[in-house]
C-alpha positions in Angstrom: -0.3 -16.1 -23.2 -0.4 -18.0 -20.4 -4.0 -20.2 -20.0 -6.5 -19.6 -17.4 -5.1 -22.1 -15.0 -1.3 -20.8 -15.3 -3.0 -17.4 -14.2 -5.3 -18.8 -11.2 -2.1 -20.6 -9.9 -0.3 -17.3 -10.2 -3.2 -15.7 -8.0 -3.2 -18.1 -5.5 0.5 -18.9 -4.8 2.2 -15.6 -6.1 2.8 -13.1 -3.3 3.6 -10.4 -5.9 0.7 -10.9 -8.0 -1.3 -10.5 -4.9 0.4 -7.6 -3.7 -0.5 -6.1 -7.5 -3.4 -8.4 -9.1 -4.4 -6.1 -11.9 -1.9 -6.9 -14.7 -2.4 -10.5 -14.2 -6.4 -9.3 -14.6 -5.5 -8.0 -17.6 -4.5 -11.5 -19.2 -7.7 -12.9 -17.7 -9.9 -10.3 -19.8 -7.8 -11.0 -23.0 -8.7 -14.8 -22.4 -12.5 -13.8 -22.7 -15.3 -12.7 -20.5 -16.1 -16.2 -19.4 -13.2 -18.6 -19.4 -13.5 -22.4 -18.2 -10.7 -23.8 -15.9 -9.7 -27.4 -15.0 -12.6 -29.7 -13.3 -15.4 -27.3 -15.0 -14.5 -24.4 -12.7 -15.3 -21.2 -14.6 -13.8 -17.6 -14.2 -15.9 -14.5 -15.0 -13.3 -11.6 -15.9 -15.3 -8.9 -17.0 -17.8 -6.5 -15.9 -20.9 -7.6 -17.8 -20.4 -11.2 -17.3 -19.8 -11.0 -13.6 -23.2 -8.7 -13.5 -24.6 -11.6 -15.1 -23.8 -14.3 -12.8 -24.2 -12.1 -9.8 -27.6 -10.9 -11.1 -29.3 -13.9 -12.9 -31.6 -16.3 -11.1 -29.4 -19.5 -12.6 -26.7 -18.8 -10.4 -26.9 -18.8 -6.3 -24.9 -19.2 -3.0 -26.0 -22.3 -1.7 -23.2 -24.5 -1.1 -24.9 -27.6 -0.9 -25.6 -27.2 -4.6 -21.9 -27.9 -5.5 -21.2 -31.0 -7.6 -17.2 -30.7 -6.6 -16.0 -27.9 -4.9 -12.7 -27.2 -6.6 -9.8 -27.4 -4.4 -8.5 -23.8 -5.0 -12.0 -22.1 -4.2 -12.8 -20.4 -1.1 -12.7 -22.6 2.1 -16.1 -23.4 3.7 -16.7 -25.0 7.1 -19.7 -26.2 8.6 -20.7 -24.7 12.1 -22.8 -25.2 15.0 -25.2 -22.6 13.6 -27.1 -22.4 10.3 -25.2 -20.5 7.3 -25.8 -16.8 7.0 -27.5 -15.1 4.6 -24.1 -14.7 2.7 -24.4 -18.5 1.9 -28.0 -18.7 1.3 -30.5 -18.6 -1.6 -34.2 -17.4 -1.9 -36.3 -17.3 -0.2 -34.4 -17.9 3.1 -32.0 -15.3 1.9 -34.6 -13.2 1.4 -36.3 -13.7 4.5 -32.9 -13.5 6.3 -31.9 -10.1 4.5 -35.2 -8.6 5.4 -34.8 -8.7 8.9 -32.2 -6.5 8.9 -31.9 -4.6 5.6 -34.2 -1.3 6.9 -31.5 -0.7 9.7 -29.0 0.1 6.6 -31.0 2.2 4.3 -29.4 5.6 3.4 -32.0 7.4 5.3 -31.2 5.4 8.5 -27.7 5.5 7.8 -27.5 9.6 7.5 -28.4 9.6 11.0 -25.4 8.3 12.2 -23.6 10.4 10.3 -22.7 12.7 13.5 -21.3 9.8 15.1 -19.3 8.5 12.0 -17.8 12.0 12.4 -17.4 12.1 15.8 -15.3 9.0 16.1 -13.7 9.8 13.4 -12.3 13.3 14.7 -11.5 11.9 17.7 -9.2 9.3 16.4 -7.5 11.4 13.9 -6.7 14.1 16.6 -5.0 11.3 18.3 -3.0 10.3 15.5 -2.2 13.9 14.8 -1.2 14.3 18.1 1.1 11.8 18.2 2.7 12.8 14.7 1.6 9.6 13.2 1.3 5.7 13.9 -0.3 2.6 12.2 -3.1 4.1 10.5 -5.0 0.6 10.2 -4.6 -0.1 14.0 -5.3 3.5 15.3 -7.9 4.6 12.6 -9.2 2.4 9.6 -10.1 -0.7 12.0 -11.2 1.3 15.1 -13.4 3.6 12.7 -16.2 1.0 11.6 -15.4 -1.4 14.9 -16.7 1.6 16.7 -19.8 2.2 14.4 -21.0 -1.5 13.7 -20.5 -2.3 17.5 -22.9 0.9 18.4 -25.5 -0.6 15.6 -25.6 -4.0 16.8 -25.4 -3.2 20.3 -22.0 -5.2 21.0 -20.6 -4.1 24.5 -17.7 -1.5 24.2 -15.2 -3.4 26.4 -15.9 -6.6 23.8 -15.6 -5.2 20.6 -11.8 -5.1 20.0 -11.2 -8.3 21.8 -13.6 -10.1 19.2 -11.6 -8.7 16.5 -8.5 -11.5 16.0 -11.1 -14.2 16.2 -12.9 -12.6 13.4 -9.6 -12.5 11.3 -8.8 -15.9 11.9 -12.2 -17.0 10.5 -11.6 -14.5 7.4 -8.8 -16.2 6.2 -10.8 -19.4 5.4 -12.5 -17.3 2.8 -9.4 -16.8 0.5 -8.8 -17.8 -2.7 -5.8 -20.2 -2.8 -4.6 -23.9 -3.3 -6.0 -25.0 0.0 -5.9 -24.1 3.8 -3.1 -25.5 5.9 -4.3 -27.5 9.0 -3.6 -24.7 11.4 -5.3 -22.2 9.6 -8.5 -24.5 9.5 -8.1 -25.3 12.9 -7.5 -21.9 14.1 -10.9 -20.8 12.2 -12.6 -23.6 13.4 -11.9 -22.6 17.1 -12.4 -19.0 16.4 -15.8 -19.5 14.9 -17.0 -21.6 17.8 -15.9 -18.9 20.2 -17.8 -16.0 18.0 -20.8 -18.3 18.0 -20.6 -19.0 21.8 -20.2 -15.2 22.6 -22.7 -14.1 20.1 -25.0 -16.5 21.5 -25.0 -15.4 25.1 -25.3 -11.7 23.9 -28.4 -12.3 22.2 -29.6 -14.3 24.9 -29.1 -11.2 27.2 -30.9 -9.2 24.9 -34.0 -11.6 25.0 -34.1 -10.8 28.6 -32.8 -7.1 28.7 -33.5 -5.3 25.0 -31.5 -2.2 24.0 -31.9 0.4 21.2 -29.7 -1.8 18.7 -30.4 -4.1 15.8 -29.6 -7.2 17.7 -32.5 -6.6 20.4 -34.7 -5.6 17.6 -34.1 -8.9 15.6 -34.6 -11.2 18.8 -37.5 -9.1 20.1 -40.9 -10.9 20.9 -42.5 -8.7 18.7 -40.5 -9.8 15.8 -41.3 -13.8 16.6 -43.5 -14.7 14.0 -43.2 -16.6 10.6 -40.6 -14.1 9.2 -38.5 -13.8 12.3 -35.2 -15.4 13.3 -34.4 -18.0 15.5 -31.7 -17.7 18.1 -29.3 -19.7 15.8 -30.2 -17.5 12.7 -29.9 -14.3 14.9 -26.4 -15.6 16.2 -25.3 -16.3 12.3 -26.7 -12.7 11.4 -24.4 -10.9 14.2 -21.5 -12.6 13.2 -21.8 -11.7 9.4 -22.4 -8.1 10.2 -20.2 -7.9 12.7 -17.3 -9.3 10.7 -18.2 -7.4 7.5 -18.7 -4.2 9.3 -15.3 -3.4 9.6 -12.9 -5.9 7.5 -14.4 -3.9 4.1 -14.1 -0.6 5.6 -10.6 -1.1 7.3 -9.1 -2.4 4.1 -11.2 0.5 2.2 -9.1 3.4 3.9 -5.9 1.8 3.7 -6.3 1.2 0.2 -7.4 4.6 -0.5 -4.5 6.3 1.3 -2.1 4.2 -0.6 -3.5 4.9 -4.0 -3.7 8.7 -3.3 0.0 8.7 -1.9 0.7 7.5 -5.4 -1.3 10.1 -7.4 -0.7 13.1 -5.6 -2.1 15.3 -8.2 -5.5 13.7 -7.8 -5.2 14.4 -3.8 -4.4 18.3 -5.0 -7.7 18.2 -7.1 -9.6 16.9 -4.0 -8.0 19.3 -1.8 -8.8 22.2 -4.2 -12.7 21.2 -4.4 -12.0 20.6 -8.2 -13.8 17.0 -7.5 -16.1 16.5 -4.7 -16.0 13.9 -2.1 -19.0 11.4 -3.6 -17.1 11.0 -6.6 -13.6 10.6 -5.2 -15.1 7.9 -2.9 -16.8 6.0 -5.6 -13.5 6.2 -7.7 -11.1 5.0 -4.7 -13.3 2.2 -4.2 -13.0 1.2 -7.8 -9.6 1.5 -8.4 -8.2 -0.8 -5.5 -11.9 -2.7 -4.4 -11.4 -4.2 -0.5 -13.1 -7.4 -1.7 -11.4 -8.7 -5.0 -13.8 -11.5 -5.9 -16.7 -13.6 -5.3 -18.3 -16.7 -6.2 -21.8 -18.4 -7.4 -22.8 -22.0 -7.9 -24.5 -22.7 -11.3 -27.9 -23.9 -10.0 -29.2 -24.9 -13.6 -27.8 -25.5 -16.8 -27.0 -22.3 -18.7 -25.0 -20.9 -21.3 -23.2 -17.7 -20.9 -21.2 -15.8 -23.4 -21.1 -19.0 -25.3 -19.4 -21.0 -22.5 -21.6 -24.1 -21.2 -22.1 -24.1 -17.6 -23.4 -27.0 -15.7 -25.6 -27.2 -12.7 -23.4 -27.7 -9.8 -20.3 -26.2 -11.0 -18.6 -23.2 -9.8 -18.3 -19.7 -10.9 -15.8 -17.1 -9.8 -16.1 -13.5 -10.6 -13.1 -11.5 -10.5 -14.6 -8.1 -8.9 -11.2 -6.2 -9.3 -10.9 -7.3 -12.7 -14.3 -5.9 -13.4 -13.6 -2.8 -12.1 -10.7 -2.5 -14.7 -12.5 -3.5 -17.7 -11.5 -1.1 -20.7 -14.8 -1.7 -22.4 -16.3 -0.2 -19.4 -14.1 2.5 -18.0 -11.6 4.6 -19.9 -8.0 4.2 -18.8 -8.9 2.1 -15.9 -5.4 1.8 -14.5 -5.5 5.5 -13.7 -7.2 7.2 -10.9 -9.6 9.5 -11.9 -11.4 11.3 -8.8 -13.6 13.0 -11.2 -14.7 9.9 -13.1 -17.9 9.7 -14.4 -19.1 5.9 -14.9 -20.9 2.8 -14.4 -20.7 1.6 -10.8 -18.3 -0.3 -9.4 -18.6 -4.2 -8.6 -16.8 -3.7 -5.5 -20.2 -4.3 -3.2 -21.1 -6.9 -5.9 -24.5 -6.6 -7.5 -27.9 -8.3 -7.4 -29.9 -10.1 -4.0 -26.2 -10.0 -2.4 -25.3 -6.4 -2.9 -23.6 -5.3 0.5 -25.8 -3.9 2.8 -23.2 -1.7 4.5 -21.9 -0.2 1.4 -23.3 3.6 2.2 -22.3 2.9 5.8 -18.6 2.1 4.0 -18.3 5.2 1.6 -19.6 7.6 4.4 -16.6 6.3 6.5 -14.4 6.8 3.9 -15.7 10.1 3.1 -15.2 11.4 6.6 -11.9 10.2 6.6 -11.2 12.1 3.3 -12.9 15.2 4.7 -10.5 15.2 7.2 -7.2 14.4 5.4 -8.6 17.6 3.1 -8.7 19.3 6.0 -4.7 19.4 7.4 -4.1 19.7 3.8 -0.4 18.3 3.4 -1.1 14.5 2.9 0.4 12.2 5.3 3.8 10.3 4.4 3.4 6.6 4.7 6.8 5.3 6.5 6.0 1.8 6.1 3.3 -0.8 5.1 2.7 -4.2 4.9 -0.2 -5.7 2.8 -2.5 -8.6 4.2 -2.0 -12.0 2.3 -5.4 -12.3 1.4 -6.5 -11.6 -2.0 -10.0 -12.0 -1.5 -10.3 -9.4 1.1 -7.7 -6.9 -0.1 -6.5 -4.4 2.1 -3.1 -3.7 4.7 -2.1 -5.3 7.7 -0.2 -2.4 8.6 0.5 1.2 7.3 2.6 3.4 9.6 2.3 7.4 8.4 3.4 10.7 9.4 1.6 13.5 10.0 
């Protein structure tokens, strides 16, 4: 049996392992729920251990609390604006999240269902008319880009031009043995471009507000103790725009590939033997668009028999937690009718993904379109992203 350091090395550098990390996750779980690696770095391998780390107050996101960042942990760079709520602890996290959370409630998101359906129908019709094409470039990415752009109030002509900059920044969140200098330089330049863009956009919205989320968070009426500064709003805008399409774009591609390898499950969906909601939940569990997360240990604590020191770092393997045999029966099998615990794909605790309901809605609408055409699409070629943290496809050429 390989030790935890050997397994981490495989995750970090082996392309084949990254293409299919689930067998190696099983090896991680066999070592225990919490496993110490080198330099005090710890891995939460299962569902319960990951849940505890993500929910308990002894763990946080404040990067300034890390005693020594392991060199193969996600790479974070300082920017000219404050850290987003993704890297903040209470009370700052609570204040930042509260400023936008009302926009992402199920009730608010349901008001957007018609827009999601209309955009998805238009994109899918274009794909069918040309008898196929790159599902990622022509559907999986455009759908969430249009939606989050509408929510935030990003001008339509700018939305897709911003996407390459977001992708360059996202590369620095990956789990590997260090970023090369070119990747770091490109990410820094892309980050500063996004900051400049959104700072200018927000300044315009202060002068001429619209009916959108960015206008609301910089409005004069919100300029109180709980309001956001312009720089805080800039960080929030970048986070929401990036998260709004990176996760869903990956989710649709992963779900399509999973169904292509489990046609009996797709036929059950077409035959209404399972419903859309349970199918969405299972597809999200089966191949999560977010494979791992991390927390800083804020105070000394013992968890699952492992002593953790303040300032050390814990990685939660969300993809592994979703395949934990103690929680999910036959976890390596896709079962669209599965009734089980919620997956870990959108995290847990105070950092649970704000856009989870919208992402599920977008995937559900896509499944409805697939069902409507009857026969499943044919995948002609595909290329996975190199990233493990944000798992998805760079390209997926399909035929309809």
